[in-house]
C-alpha atoms as one frame of an Amber mdcrd trajectory, in Angstrom:
protein
 104.398  91.439  81.482 102.458  92.995  79.069  98.306  92.968  79.517  96.025
  94.915  76.676  92.182  95.079  77.170  90.018  95.981  74.497  87.066  98.460
  74.692  83.999  98.931  72.343  83.050 102.799  71.574  79.356 103.647  71.867
  78.226 107.250  72.001  77.686 107.005  75.407  80.792 106.047  76.252  83.958
 108.075  77.726  87.363 106.169  77.722  89.608 108.001  79.996  93.614 108.049
  80.148  94.792 106.645  83.147  98.589 105.212  84.041  98.343 101.674  84.516
 101.143 100.077  86.619  99.906  97.027  88.233 102.663  96.936  90.580 102.560
 100.607  92.204 104.092  99.433  95.599 107.384  97.991  93.787 106.925 101.305
  91.380 107.261 103.283  94.844 110.420 101.414  96.334 112.304 101.427  93.019
 111.824 105.628  92.545 113.004 105.778  96.799 116.074 103.183  95.737 115.084
 100.502  97.777 113.761  97.874  95.517 117.075  95.952  95.963 117.008  96.184
  99.680 113.253  94.870  99.940 114.235  91.879  97.657 117.504  90.813  99.621
 115.065  91.190 102.332 112.317  88.862 100.984 114.842  86.363  99.474 116.253
  86.009 103.265 112.960  85.182 104.311 112.416  82.012 102.147
């Protein structure tokens, strides 16, 4: 999924760079190697 946002630069505006991750919960599971386990558990609950 890709999203975007338009900003208008003005003299009194500062735009800071930040890490945009709309799904930090899933990213954490992926980094821990537990994302597949989570998906399997969720598919059994349906």
